[in-house]
C-alpha positions in Angstrom: 133.3 113.8 115.5 136.0 111.3 115.1 134.0 109.7 112.2 131.7 111.9 110.2 132.3 115.7 109.2 129.3 118.0 109.1 129.0 121.3 107.8 125.9 123.5 107.7 125.8 126.0 104.6 122.4 127.9 103.8 120.5 125.5 105.9 121.6 122.6 104.2 123.4 120.4 106.4 126.2 118.6 104.6 127.2 114.9 106.4 130.2 113.3 105.2 131.1 109.7 105.9 134.8 110.1 107.2 136.7 106.8 107.9 138.4 106.7 104.4 141.0 104.3 105.3 138.4 102.0 105.9 136.3 102.9 103.1 133.8 105.0 105.7 132.7 101.0 106.9 130.4 101.4 109.8 131.8 100.5 113.7 130.1 101.1 116.8 131.5 105.1 117.0 129.9 105.6 113.5 126.8 104.5 114.5 126.9 106.1 117.7 127.9 109.7 116.4 125.4 109.4 113.3 122.6 108.5 115.6 123.4 111.2 117.4 123.3 113.6 114.8 120.6 112.3 113.3 118.4 112.4 116.4 119.5 116.4 116.5 118.7 116.7 112.7 115.3 115.3 113.3 114.2 118.5 115.4 116.0 120.9 113.3 113.4 123.3 112.2 115.4 125.4 110.3 117.4 122.7 107.9 115.9 122.5 104.4 118.1 119.4 103.3 120.4 117.0 104.2 123.3 115.8 101.4 125.2 112.7 102.8 128.4 111.4 101.0 131.6 109.7 101.6 135.2 110.4 101.6 138.4 108.7 100.0 137.6 106.1 97.3 134.1 104.5 98.8 131.0 105.8 99.6 130.1 103.0 102.4 131.8 99.7 102.0 129.2 98.1 105.0 130.4 97.0 107.9 134.1 97.3 109.6 136.3 94.1 109.7 137.6 95.1 113.1 134.2 95.6 114.7 133.1 92.3 112.9 135.7 90.2 114.6 135.2 91.9 117.9 131.3 90.4 117.3 132.1 87.4 117.2 133.1 87.2 120.4 129.7 89.2 121.8 127.2 86.9 123.4 123.3 87.5 121.9 122.7 90.3 124.7 125.4 92.1 123.6 124.9 91.3 119.9 121.0 92.8 120.5 122.2 95.6 122.5 124.5 96.3 118.9 122.3 95.6 116.4 119.4 97.7 118.6 121.3 100.6 118.0 122.0 100.2 114.2 118.3 99.7 114.0 117.4 103.0 115.5 120.0 104.9 113.1 118.7 103.8 110.3 114.8 104.5 111.2 116.5 108.3 112.4 117.7 108.5 109.2 114.5 107.2 106.9 112.2 109.7 109.4 114.3 112.8 109.3 111.6 115.7 108.0 113.6 117.3 105.2 114.9 115.9 102.1 117.9 113.6 102.1 120.0 113.1 99.1 122.9 111.0 98.8 125.8 110.8 96.3 127.6 107.0 95.7 130.4 106.4 94.4 133.1 103.4 94.5 131.5 100.9 96.3 128.1 100.9 98.7 128.0 97.7 100.2 125.3 96.1 103.2 125.0 99.0 105.7 126.2 101.1 102.8 123.3 100.2 100.5 121.4 100.6 103.0 122.1 104.4 103.7 120.6 104.7 100.2 117.6 103.5 101.0 116.6 105.3 103.5 117.3 108.2 101.3 114.9 110.0 99.4 117.0 111.1 96.3 120.1 108.8 95.4 123.0 110.1 92.9 125.7 107.4 91.8 128.5 107.3 89.6 128.1 104.9 86.9 131.4 103.2 88.1 129.8 101.9 91.5 129.1 98.8 92.9 126.2 98.0 95.0 125.2 94.7 97.1 123.4 92.8 100.0 126.6 90.7 100.5 125.7 89.5 104.2 124.1 85.8 102.9 127.7 85.0 102.1 129.2 85.7 105.9 126.5 83.5 107.2 124.4 86.5 108.5 121.5 88.5 107.1 120.8 92.0 106.1 117.9 92.2 108.5 117.4 95.9 110.4 118.2 97.9 106.6 115.9 94.7 105.2 112.5 97.0 105.8 114.0 100.0 104.0 115.4 98.2 101.4 112.0 96.5 100.3 110.3 99.8 100.7 112.5 101.4 98.0 112.5 98.1 95.6 110.2 96.0 96.3 110.3 92.6 97.6 110.6 90.7 94.8 113.6 92.7 93.8 115.2 92.5 97.7 114.6 88.5 98.0 116.8 88.1 95.0 119.8 90.1 96.2 119.3 89.2 100.0 119.6 85.3 99.0 122.3 85.4 96.1 124.2 88.2 97.9 125.7 89.1 94.9 127.1 92.8 94.3 125.2 94.2 91.0 126.7 97.5 88.9 125.1 100.8 88.8 123.0 100.1 85.8 121.3 97.5 87.7 120.9 99.6 90.5 119.3 102.2 89.2 116.9 99.9 87.0 115.6 98.5 90.7 115.3 101.5 91.9 118.0 101.6 95.0 119.5 104.6 92.9 117.6 107.6 91.1 119.7 109.1 88.6 123.6 107.9 87.6 126.5 110.3 86.4 129.8 110.0 85.4 132.6 110.5 88.1 134.0 113.5 87.6 130.5 115.1 87.6 129.0 113.6 90.5 129.4 116.4 92.9 128.0 118.9 90.2 125.2 116.8 89.6 124.6 116.3 93.3 124.6 120.1 93.8 122.2 120.5 91.2 119.4 118.1 92.4 119.8 119.9 95.8 119.3 123.3 93.8 116.0 121.5 92.3 114.8 120.2 95.8 115.8 123.9 97.4 113.0 125.3 94.7 110.4 123.4 96.4 108.8 125.4 99.9 110.2 123.7 103.2 107.0 123.2 104.9 105.2 121.4 101.5 108.2 119.1 101.3 108.3 118.3 105.0 104.5 117.6 104.5 105.1 115.4 101.9 107.6 113.3 103.3 105.1 112.9 106.3 102.4 111.6 103.8 104.1 109.2 102.3 105.5 107.5 105.8 101.5 107.1 106.2 100.7 105.7 102.7 103.9 103.7 102.6 104.7 103.5 106.4 107.6 102.9 108.1 108.9 99.9 110.2 106.7 100.1 113.4 108.7 99.3 116.7 108.2 95.8 116.4 109.4 95.4 113.1 112.9 97.0 114.0 112.5 94.8 117.5 112.2 91.8 114.9 114.9 92.6 112.5 117.7 93.5 115.5 116.5 90.1 116.8 117.0 88.3 114.1 120.6 89.5 113.6 121.7 89.0 116.8 120.4 85.5 116.6 122.5 84.8 113.6 125.7 86.3 114.5 126.2 83.7 117.7 124.5 81.1 115.3 126.9 78.2 114.7 127.0 79.1 110.7 127.0 82.7 111.7 130.5 82.2 113.8 131.8 80.1 111.1 131.1 82.3 108.2 133.3 85.2 110.3 135.6 82.5 111.1 136.1 81.8 107.5 136.3 85.1 106.3 138.7 86.4 108.4 140.9 83.3 107.7 140.7 83.8 103.9 138.8 80.1 103.6 135.8 78.9 102.0 132.9 78.4 104.4 131.7 74.8 105.6 128.6 75.4 103.8 129.6 76.3 100.4 130.8 73.7 97.7 134.6 73.6 98.3 134.1 74.4 101.7 136.3 72.7 104.5 133.7 70.1 105.3 133.3 69.1 101.9 
């Protein structure tokens, strides 16, 4: 595949995001490849665990800039189709039946932080940064919102979504987005140690546990996924959504910000 690398070793699937030149940012190709793989993995009865990592300087920087620029010209129907594919991706990852471990370094922003929210266990280097920065671009973290709220709670998600600020690893750990912190030079070793702990459990018990937890704390139903996709599609084509993206690519403050062009 062009944007992800897959390795199967001892019934463990190792997935590496492989667009290091753009800090493993999402584009339509990566979303399609991830979704195709996730659907296959969901039916894989032999897989004991999934480990997600990122190649290069960051785990995942969110949306790819070139893809975002193309989306400025999409109409609402095209935006809705695009957002629905992203919603399907996160739902499929969140409902994988085997344990999912994510190892974050560098930055995990927007959809990258969303990947952490749909993982069962997250280890991160202490120097990593996290954030849901969409509001500063005039859009919103719509399709990942249910999973972030499920992981860190509504109050914490509300504050992070509305301020769109970045947070360091210590705060991400305190809020519950990250389960464990480690140094950069021990991230891989600690990830492997967590994997070893997971592999001590019975696969059937772990799968049954994930199914039970999904009943206790339900994952978003189709209507919620449709609503989140519709929300981001509508915002992307709104006046402020278009202004935010234009301002970003023109390297100027958007009109709504203090000191913006209309101030």
